[in-house]
C-alpha positions as CSV (number, residue, x, y, z in Angstrom):
1,M,45.1,-47.8,-43.0
2,N,45.5,-44.2,-44.3
3,A,43.7,-45.2,-47.5
4,L,40.8,-46.7,-45.5
5,S,40.5,-43.6,-43.3
6,A,40.6,-41.4,-46.4
7,G,37.8,-43.4,-48.0
8,V,35.7,-43.3,-44.9
9,S,36.2,-39.6,-44.6
10,I,35.2,-39.0,-48.2
11,C,32.0,-41.1,-47.7
12,I,31.1,-39.2,-44.6
13,T,31.8,-35.8,-46.3
14,L,29.6,-36.7,-49.3
15,L,26.8,-38.1,-47.1
16,T,26.9,-34.9,-45.0
17,V,26.7,-32.7,-48.0
18,Q,23.6,-34.6,-49.2
19,I,22.0,-34.1,-45.8
20,V,22.9,-30.4,-45.4
21,Y,22.3,-29.3,-49.0
22,P,19.6,-31.5,-50.4
23,Q,17.9,-28.7,-52.3
24,Q,21.1,-27.1,-53.6
25,N,22.9,-30.0,-55.3
26,Q,22.8,-28.8,-58.8
27,R,22.7,-31.4,-61.5
28,R,26.0,-31.0,-63.3
29,N,27.3,-32.6,-66.4
30,R,30.8,-34.0,-65.5
31,G,31.7,-34.0,-69.2
32,E,30.3,-30.5,-70.2
33,T,31.5,-28.5,-73.1
34,F,32.0,-24.7,-73.1
35,Y,30.9,-23.8,-76.6
36,Q,33.5,-25.7,-78.7
37,C,36.0,-26.4,-76.0
38,Q,35.5,-29.7,-74.2
39,N,36.8,-30.5,-70.7
40,S,38.8,-33.7,-70.1
41,N,36.1,-35.6,-68.3
42,T,33.1,-37.7,-69.3
43,P,29.5,-37.7,-68.0
44,G,28.7,-40.1,-65.2
45,K,27.8,-43.7,-66.0
46,G,24.3,-43.9,-67.3
47,N,23.8,-40.1,-67.5
48,I,22.3,-38.7,-70.7
49,W,22.5,-35.0,-71.6
50,V,20.9,-33.2,-74.6
51,S,21.9,-29.8,-76.0
52,L,19.9,-27.7,-78.4
53,R,21.7,-24.9,-80.1
54,A,21.0,-22.1,-82.5
55,V,24.0,-20.5,-84.3
56,G,23.4,-17.2,-86.1
57,H,25.7,-15.1,-88.1
58,L,25.9,-12.3,-90.7
59,W,27.7,-13.0,-93.9
60,D,28.7,-11.1,-97.1
61,D,28.4,-7.3,-97.4
62,A,24.7,-6.3,-97.9
63,P,21.3,-7.9,-98.4
64,I,20.4,-8.7,-102.0
65,S,17.8,-6.4,-103.5
66,L,16.5,-5.7,-107.0
67,S,17.5,-2.3,-108.5
68,E,15.0,0.4,-109.3
69,Q,16.0,0.1,-113.0
70,E,15.1,-3.6,-113.0
71,N,11.8,-2.9,-111.3
72,Q,10.9,-0.3,-113.8
73,S,11.9,-2.4,-116.8
74,T,9.6,-5.2,-115.6
75,D,6.8,-3.0,-114.4
76,Q,6.7,-5.0,-111.2
77,S,6.4,-3.7,-107.7
78,P,9.7,-3.8,-105.7
79,R,10.4,-7.1,-104.0
80,R,11.6,-7.4,-100.5
81,W,15.4,-7.8,-100.1
82,I,16.8,-11.1,-99.1
83,S,18.5,-11.0,-95.7
84,N,22.0,-12.3,-95.2
85,V,21.4,-13.0,-91.6
86,R,21.2,-16.7,-91.0
87,A,20.5,-19.0,-88.0
88,F,20.9,-22.8,-88.0
89,P,19.6,-25.3,-85.4
90,E,21.9,-28.0,-84.0
91,I,21.4,-30.9,-81.6
92,M,23.9,-32.8,-79.5
93,L,23.6,-35.8,-77.2
94,Q,26.1,-37.2,-74.6
95,A,25.7,-40.5,-72.8
96,G,28.0,-41.9,-70.1
97,I,28.9,-45.6,-70.7
98,L,31.4,-46.1,-67.9
99,D,32.8,-43.7,-65.3
100,F,35.6,-42.9,-67.8
101,L,34.0,-43.5,-71.2
102,S,31.1,-41.8,-73.1
103,I,29.5,-41.7,-76.5
104,N,28.0,-38.8,-78.3
105,A,26.0,-37.8,-81.4
106,E,25.5,-34.5,-83.1
107,S,23.8,-32.9,-86.1
108,R,23.2,-29.5,-87.7
109,V,19.6,-30.3,-88.5
110,L,19.1,-27.4,-91.0
111,S,21.7,-25.6,-93.1
112,Y,21.8,-23.8,-96.4
113,G,19.1,-24.6,-98.8
114,F,16.9,-25.9,-96.0
115,T,18.9,-29.2,-96.0
116,P,20.9,-30.8,-93.1
117,G,24.4,-29.5,-92.7
118,Y,26.1,-32.5,-91.1
119,F,25.7,-35.4,-88.7
120,G,28.1,-37.6,-86.8
121,G,29.1,-39.2,-83.5
122,G,32.0,-40.4,-81.5
123,I,33.5,-41.6,-78.3
124,K,35.5,-39.9,-75.5
125,A,37.6,-41.4,-72.8
126,T,39.5,-40.0,-69.8
127,W,42.2,-41.3,-67.5
128,P,40.2,-43.4,-65.0
129,N,41.2,-41.4,-61.9
130,N,38.3,-39.0,-62.2
131,Q,36.3,-40.3,-59.2
132,E,37.4,-37.1,-57.3
133,L,38.0,-33.6,-58.4
134,R,41.5,-33.6,-59.9
135,L,44.0,-30.9,-60.4
136,H,45.2,-32.3,-63.8
137,G,42.9,-34.1,-66.2
138,V,43.6,-35.8,-69.6
139,G,41.1,-37.1,-72.1
140,L,41.0,-38.4,-75.7
141,S,38.1,-38.1,-78.2
142,L,37.5,-39.6,-81.6
143,Q,34.7,-38.1,-83.8
144,Y,33.2,-39.0,-87.1
145,R,31.3,-36.4,-89.1
146,Y,29.6,-36.6,-92.5
147,Q,29.4,-33.2,-94.1
148,M,26.4,-32.9,-96.3
149,R,27.6,-29.9,-98.4
150,E,30.7,-27.9,-99.1
151,S,29.4,-24.9,-100.9
152,A,27.2,-21.9,-100.0
153,P,26.2,-18.6,-101.6
154,S,29.5,-16.8,-101.8
155,L,31.1,-13.9,-103.6
156,G,34.2,-15.9,-104.3
157,G,32.6,-19.3,-105.1
158,Y,35.5,-21.2,-103.4
159,I,34.5,-24.9,-102.8
160,G,34.8,-25.8,-99.1
161,F,35.4,-22.4,-97.7
162,M,32.1,-22.0,-96.0
163,P,31.0,-19.0,-93.8
164,E,32.2,-20.6,-90.6
165,G,35.4,-22.3,-91.9
166,F,36.7,-24.9,-94.3
167,V,34.9,-28.2,-94.8
168,V,35.0,-31.1,-97.2
169,K,31.9,-32.9,-98.3
170,G,31.6,-36.5,-97.2
171,S,33.3,-38.4,-94.3
172,N,35.7,-36.7,-91.9
173,I,37.5,-38.0,-88.9
174,E,38.5,-35.7,-86.0
175,T,40.7,-36.8,-83.1
176,R,41.7,-34.6,-80.1
177,V,43.7,-34.8,-76.9
178,H,42.1,-32.8,-74.0
179,Y,43.8,-31.3,-71.0
180,E,42.3,-29.6,-68.0
181,L,43.8,-27.7,-65.1
182,D,41.1,-27.4,-62.3
183,L,42.2,-25.1,-59.5
184,L,39.1,-25.7,-57.3
185,P,40.5,-28.8,-55.5
186,R,43.5,-26.8,-54.3
187,L,42.2,-23.2,-54.2
188,T,38.5,-23.3,-53.3
189,I,38.3,-19.5,-53.4
190,L,39.6,-19.5,-57.0
191,P,37.2,-21.7,-59.0
192,I,39.1,-21.4,-62.3
193,R,39.5,-24.1,-65.0
194,L,42.0,-23.9,-67.8
195,L,41.1,-26.1,-70.8
196,A,43.2,-27.0,-73.9
197,S,42.8,-29.5,-76.7
198,T,44.6,-30.2,-79.9
199,G,44.2,-32.7,-82.7
200,F,43.5,-33.2,-86.4
201,R,40.6,-33.3,-88.9
202,V,41.2,-35.6,-91.8
203,P,38.7,-35.5,-94.7
204,F,38.6,-38.9,-96.6
205,R,38.3,-37.2,-100.0
206,R,41.0,-34.6,-99.7
207,R,43.6,-35.7,-97.2
208,N,46.1,-33.1,-98.4
209,L,43.7,-30.5,-96.9
210,S,43.8,-32.0,-93.3
211,Q,43.7,-29.4,-90.5
212,L,45.2,-29.0,-87.1
213,L,42.5,-28.2,-84.6
214,T,43.4,-26.2,-81.5
215,E,41.2,-24.8,-78.7
216,A,42.1,-23.1,-75.4
217,A,39.8,-21.7,-72.8
218,V,39.7,-20.2,-69.3
219,V,36.5,-20.7,-67.3
220,Y,35.4,-19.1,-64.0
221,S,32.7,-21.0,-62.3
222,G,30.2,-20.0,-59.6
223,H,27.4,-22.1,-58.2
224,G,24.8,-20.9,-60.7
225,F,26.9,-19.4,-63.5
226,D,30.1,-19.6,-65.6
227,F,32.1,-17.1,-67.6
228,F,34.5,-18.2,-70.2
229,A,36.9,-16.9,-72.9
230,Q,38.4,-19.1,-75.5
231,Y,40.5,-19.2,-78.7
232,S,40.0,-21.7,-81.6
233,L,42.1,-22.3,-84.7
234,E,41.6,-24.6,-87.7
235,S,45.0,-24.6,-89.5
236,F,46.2,-26.1,-92.7
237,A,49.9,-27.1,-93.0
238,N,50.8,-23.5,-93.8
239,L,52.6,-22.3,-90.6
240,F,55.8,-21.3,-92.5
241,H,54.7,-21.2,-96.1
242,P,51.3,-20.7,-97.8
243,I,49.5,-23.8,-99.0
244,E,48.3,-24.0,-102.6
245,V,44.7,-25.1,-103.0
246,S,43.5,-26.3,-106.4
247,Q,39.8,-26.5,-107.4
248,P,38.0,-26.7,-110.8
249,E,39.0,-23.6,-112.7
250,K,40.6,-22.0,-109.6
251,R,44.1,-22.1,-108.0
252,F,45.0,-19.9,-105.0
253,L,47.2,-19.6,-101.9
254,V,46.1,-19.6,-98.3
255,W,48.5,-18.2,-95.6
256,F,48.6,-19.1,-91.9
257,S,46.9,-15.8,-90.9
258,E,44.0,-16.7,-93.2
259,N,43.1,-19.9,-91.4
260,P,39.7,-19.8,-89.6
261,M,40.4,-18.6,-86.1
262,Y,38.0,-17.1,-83.5
263,A,38.1,-15.5,-80.1
264,T,34.9,-16.3,-78.1
265,L,33.4,-14.8,-75.0
266,G,30.5,-16.5,-73.3
267,G,28.7,-17.6,-70.2
268,N,26.3,-20.1,-68.7
269,V,23.3,-19.7,-66.3
270,R,22.6,-22.9,-64.3
271,Y,19.5,-24.1,-62.6
272,D,19.3,-26.8,-59.9
273,N,17.3,-29.1,-62.1
274,G,20.2,-29.3,-64.5
275,I,19.0,-26.9,-67.2
276,T,21.8,-24.7,-68.4
277,L,21.4,-21.7,-70.7
278,S,24.5,-20.7,-72.6
279,L,25.4,-17.8,-74.8
280,A,28.7,-17.5,-76.8
281,V,29.9,-14.8,-79.2
282,P,32.8,-15.9,-81.5
283,I,34.7,-13.0,-83.2
284,L,36.8,-13.6,-86.3
285,L,40.6,-13.1,-85.9
286,S,41.7,-14.2,-89.3
287,V,43.7,-11.6,-91.3
288,N,44.3,-11.4,-95.0
289,Q,47.7,-11.8,-96.5
290,G,48.4,-11.4,-100.2
291,S,45.7,-10.7,-102.7
292,R,42.1,-10.1,-101.8
293,M,38.8,-10.9,-103.6
294,R,38.7,-7.5,-105.3
295,R,38.5,-6.6,-109.0
296,E,41.7,-4.6,-108.9
297,D,43.6,-7.6,-107.3
298,L,42.3,-9.9,-110.0
299,V,43.4,-7.5,-112.7
300,E,46.8,-7.2,-111.2
301,L,47.3,-10.9,-111.0
302,H,46.5,-11.2,-114.7
303,R,48.3,-8.2,-116.0
304,N,51.3,-7.8,-113.6
305,E,51.3,-4.0,-113.8
306,S,53.0,-3.6,-110.4
307,P,55.7,-6.3,-110.1
308,G,56.1,-5.6,-106.4
309,L,52.6,-6.7,-105.5
310,F,51.7,-10.3,-104.8
311,T,55.1,-11.6,-105.7
312,E,54.7,-15.1,-104.3
313,E,51.4,-15.6,-106.1
314,K,52.9,-14.4,-109.4
315,E,55.9,-16.7,-109.1
316,R,53.5,-19.7,-109.0
317,N,51.3,-18.3,-111.8
318,I,48.4,-17.8,-109.4
319,V,45.7,-15.7,-111.0
320,D,42.9,-16.2,-108.5
321,P,42.8,-13.9,-105.4
322,F,41.8,-15.2,-102.0
323,D,41.1,-13.7,-98.5
324,P,39.4,-15.2,-95.4
325,W,35.9,-14.5,-96.3
326,F,34.5,-16.0,-93.1
327,V,31.7,-14.5,-91.0
328,K,33.0,-11.7,-88.8
329,W,31.0,-12.8,-85.8
330,K,28.5,-15.4,-84.7
331,V,26.0,-15.8,-81.9
332,A,25.4,-19.2,-80.4
333,G,22.6,-19.9,-77.9
334,T,22.4,-23.3,-76.2
335,L,19.9,-25.1,-74.0
336,T,21.2,-28.1,-72.2
337,F,19.3,-30.5,-70.0
338,P,19.5,-34.1,-68.6
339,L,17.3,-36.9,-69.9
340,R,18.7,-39.3,-67.3
341,F,20.8,-38.3,-64.4
342,K,22.5,-39.6,-61.3
343,M,24.8,-37.3,-59.3
344,T,28.4,-38.2,-59.4
345,G,30.5,-37.9,-56.3
346,T,32.9,-35.6,-58.1
347,E,30.3,-33.0,-59.1
348,L,28.7,-33.4,-55.6
349,M,32.0,-32.3,-54.2
350,R,32.2,-29.4,-56.7
351,N,28.7,-28.2,-55.5
352,Y,29.9,-28.4,-51.9
353,L,33.1,-26.4,-52.5
354,L,31.3,-23.7,-54.5
355,L,28.5,-23.4,-51.9
356,K,31.0,-23.3,-49.1
357,N,32.7,-20.3,-50.7
358,R,29.3,-18.6,-51.0
359,R,28.3,-19.3,-47.5
360,Q,31.6,-18.0,-46.1
361,E,30.9,-14.7,-47.8
362,K,27.6,-14.6,-46.1
363,K,29.1,-15.0,-42.7
364,I,30.9,-11.7,-42.8
365,D,27.9,-9.8,-44.3
366,I,27.0,-7.2,-41.7
367,D,23.4,-6.8,-43.1
368,N,22.8,-10.5,-42.4
369,R,24.1,-10.2,-38.9
370,I,21.7,-7.3,-38.2
371,Q,18.9,-9.2,-39.8
372,L,19.6,-12.2,-37.7
373,K,18.9,-10.2,-34.5
374,E,15.5,-9.3,-35.9
375,E,14.5,-12.9,-36.7
376,S,12.3,-15.1,-34.5
377,P,13.9,-17.6,-32.1
378,Q,12.9,-20.4,-34.4
379,E,14.7,-18.8,-37.4
380,Q,17.7,-18.1,-35.2
381,E,17.8,-21.7,-34.1
382,K,17.7,-22.9,-37.7
383,Q,20.5,-20.5,-38.7
384,Q,22.6,-21.8,-35.8
385,E,22.0,-25.4,-36.9
386,E,23.3,-24.5,-40.4
387,E,26.3,-22.8,-39.0
388,D,27.0,-25.9,-36.8
389,A,26.6,-28.1,-39.8
390,N,29.1,-26.0,-41.8
391,R,31.6,-26.1,-38.9
392,R,31.3,-29.9,-38.8
393,L,31.8,-30.1,-42.6
394,E,34.9,-28.0,-42.3
395,E,36.3,-30.3,-39.5
396,I,35.6,-33.4,-41.7
397,R,37.4,-31.7,-44.7
398,K,40.4,-31.1,-42.5
399,K,40.5,-34.7,-41.3
400,R,40.2,-35.9,-44.9
401,E,43.1,-33.8,-46.0
402,K,45.2,-35.0,-43.1
403,A,44.3,-38.6,-43.8
404,L,45.3,-38.2,-47.5
405,K,48.8,-36.9,-46.6
């Protein structure tokens, strides 16, 4: 009987929300991603979302230019320098298959050399108890990615160590477990979400260079905006000891602090039609350990003039220096919109709770109270109807909570 009453209460609540807030039910993606950190849910059944992203960064020291001496020797006018600022377009698609299962596809459409960077796709599933807002959520994703290239213009020329991290050309499999703590169902005045995921990336060609993937984020959500901060790490098996990487004509060590790791700050602006504009700024946290890609370090590894320097590398007869020559910062802008959408009851409830918080703040606004006295009788009547509707919604919510106990 309690379960039946609870179900009836939920239906009445959702129906009332649709009646009272027909113009303010934002289209929300149940399985949204905050830059690289995914939540534990999946999009609603039949929903299709598209994301268009541009990722820009600054790499290497200075733009390339021809010297005055070269220009004079060739009697040619100076040519323009070549910028080291780059921006690459990406596209991502999500589609809900069941209430707890979705598929996705992704591609970096353009990369170095004006060729595609990668393409891939995968599936994501969540525990099938996500028909309501849940305090704890768990999901699992499996992703396939084909990397088109593993080299780029670099001072070091190390294969696979691209500006944004380490990659292996060809087929790669990524699997992750996602966890989410959503405080909104329990503390409506504190709409904070804690996201965490961990898993592995396994390249088919070089399985000895598999990586542990870790992301963690905290998200504050309003009705029309989000703010988030996150941490990401792509780690080799070098937590306690450096890993030795061998490449044609090169052999070097990579320490744990030299793994690609970033701290990211970002935010979203949401519109009622589902369009979301996102901006994220990842900042490199990787720190060099051991030798660096400098001429003096290269000379020291060959000549051993100072035995106290780079002892571990010298013990292994390593003569190639290495440091995390990844981009210091990136800027990622994303436009997300629905191709096909049907509101899920879960996100409808999220809209209601976020709007309720905002409306409660308006009730104690003195300026609004003064303005209400100056409004016409018709406007006052409309305002009174909205307040009555809010009061009824609050009574329904309390009855629902009591029925669920």
